[in-house]
N, C-alpha and C positions, 0 to 999 in steps of 0.2 A: 473251376479248377479244383475246388475242394468243397465238401459238404460240412466242414467243421464250423462250429459256432465260435471258434477262437480266431476272431478277425482283428485283434488288437494290433496296432502298429508297433513294430520293434524299435524301442528306444532304450534298450537295456544298457548300452554302452555310450549313451549320449552325454553323460556328465562325467567329469574327472573322478577317478576312483582308484583305490588299490585293486589291481586286477587279479582276481583269483582264477585258478584253472577252470576252464569251461566245463559245465556239467548240464545234463538234461533234466533240470529240476522243474518245479512248478512255474517259476518265472519264465523260463524258456518255453515251456509247453504253452503258456498263455499267448505267446507271440510267434510261435513256431511257423505257422502258415505264412505269415507276412515275412518272417526272417528268411525262410528257404527260398521263397519266390524272388526276393530281392538280393539274395546272396549266392544263388547257384545259377549261373548262365545256362540256358537250355533246359531248365527244370520243366517248364510247360511242355516242351517237346517230348521229354522223357515220359511224362504222364500219357501222352498220346501213343508213344511206343509201347508202353505197358498194355494199353487197350488193344493195340494191334497184335501183340504177342499172345494175349489171352484168347483172342478170337482164332488165331492161327494154330497155336500150340497147346491150348488147354484141352487135354484128353479127357473124355468121359470117364467118370468113376476114378479120377486121379486126385492127388492133393497138390495144392499150389501154395507156396510159402512166400511171405513177405518178412524177411529177416532184418529187423530194425524198422518196425512199421510206424513208429512215432504216432502221429495223430490218426493214421489210417487213410491218408489221402491216396496212396498207392494201393493199399489193400482194397479200398473201395473200387478203384479203377479196375483192378483185377476181377473182383467179384461181379461187377456189372457187365463184364464181357465174357464170362465163362459159361460153359454148359451147366445146366442146373444140377447135374449129378456130381460136379466137382465139390471139393471141400477146401476152403481157404483157411490158412493158419497164419496169423500175424504174431510176431514175436518181438518183444522189446523188454529191456531190463529196467526201464524207468517207470516207476509206479505212476507218476504224473501223466506220462504219455499213454500208458495202458488204460488208465481211467478215462481219459478223453477219447481215446480210440474206441473203446467199447461203447461209449455214448454215441459217437458218430456212426459206427457200424449199425447200431440198433435202429437208427433212423432210416436205413436203407432197406428197400423192399425187394432187392434181388433174390433170386431163388437159391443160388448156391449156398450151402451151409458154411458156417465159419466158426472159428474160435480164436480168441486173443489171449496169448500167454505172456505172463511176466517172468522172464528168465533170460539168462545169457544165451546168445546164439551158439556158443560153444557147447551148451548142454542140450541143444535141440536135436532130436532124432529125426532125420530126414528119411522119408520112405514114400514109395509110390508117387514120386513127384514128377509132374510134367512141366511145371514152371517154378523157378526160384528167383526171387528178386533180392538183390543186395544193393540197395540204393544208398550210397554214401554211409555205409556201415562198417565195412572192413577197415577203413582208415582209422577207426577209433579202437581197434583191437590191437593188442600187443603184436608186434611184427612177427615174433617167433611162433605165434599161434595161427597165423593166417593160412599157411599151407595146409595144416591139418583140417581147418574149417572147410576149405575148398575140397579137400579129399573126401570128407564126410558128406558134403553136399552131392558131389559127383556120384558117390557110391549109392546114394538113395534116389537117384533120378532114373526115370524110365527111358528106354530107347526112343529117340525122337524128341526128347525134352530139351528145354533151353534155360540157361541161366543168364540173367541180366546183371552185370556187375558195373555199377557206376561209382566213380571215385574222383577225388581231387588228386592230381598227379604232380610230380616234380620232374625236372629235366636235368640230364647229366651236364649239358652245356650251361655254363654260368651265364652267358649272354642270353640264351633262350629263356632260362629261368627268370632272369631279371625282366626281360620283355614281357613274358606272359604274366608275371606278378604285377607289373605296372599296369598292363591292360586290364587285369582283373580288378585292381583297386580303382581304376577309372570307371569300370562297370558299376562298382558299388557306389561310387560317388554319383554316377548318373541315376542310380536308383534312389538317391536322396540321403545316403549316409554321409556324415561329415568326416573330415580327416581324423578327428578325435575318435569317432566310432570305429573307423577302419583300423586305426592303430591299436585301440584297446581290445577289440575283438581278436585281432591278430595275436596280441600278447596272451590273451586268455586261452587261445587254441595251441600255443606253443607247447610241444611235447605231449599234447592231448590228441590232436589230429596229426598223424605222422604219415605223409604220403609216400608212395612208391612211384617208380617210373612206369610208363606204359609197358616197356619191355619186361619188367619184373612181373607185372600182372599177367602178361601173355605167357611167360615161362611157367608161372605157378599153375595157370589153367591147363596148360599142356601136361604138366606133371600130374595134375589131378585126374587126367584121363579124358578131357574134352577133345573131340576129334576135329572140330572146326571152330575157330575163334575169329570174330569179325568186330572191327571198330564201327559202331553205329552212330557215334557222335563224339566230336571234340570241340569244345568251345573254351578258348584260353587254356587255363590249367585244370579243366574238368573234362572227363571223358567217360564214355559208356561202351562196354563191350558185350557182345552176345557170344555165349559159349554153348555149343551144341553137343549133345550125346549121340 
């Protein structure tokens, strides 16, 4: 599922601590592969979806973006399934993630060219794009900036291009929110996380990861100019949408 050397088990929240706001620092980067596979239901499926999208929608001589590329697992999946004439651009604002991503990408022998940039995705100029991946990235951006980001992405995409937007979501119904949250926490326990780890990680993400509803995402994508929007996955309170130009 990944070519990363960072195979350490995530135990960052396993002992009682004063919980600081979550950030993508070197400690997180060291365990990120393990963390995301155990914390995001359907993550392995999404990697396969990215491979499918790359083969179907990667246009010759176009650019393909992974916005919030972290260690490069999704960036690699893109590159390995694209025409050789494509150019892959991975973007992340974490120095620790970018350093490890560059190392992981350098070990791959795929033919498509690539570059890894350390910057905020708000500052990334999208152009000539046939595929854009926003994999659990928008949820960490200030809410008032999200529409403008999607607008800029849409404006830089070619006809026939696709955006994959994957996000943790919330629900308007209190009963549904409670059920989906409980099921998600059960999933994390099933993956080996303790009650303490679940509680402390949740506290660390408070006001850092701010989810929207599925309907809010769909409305934003429509406003950004995407002409077809499809839900390709929902698992508990995580979902992925395909938006087509």
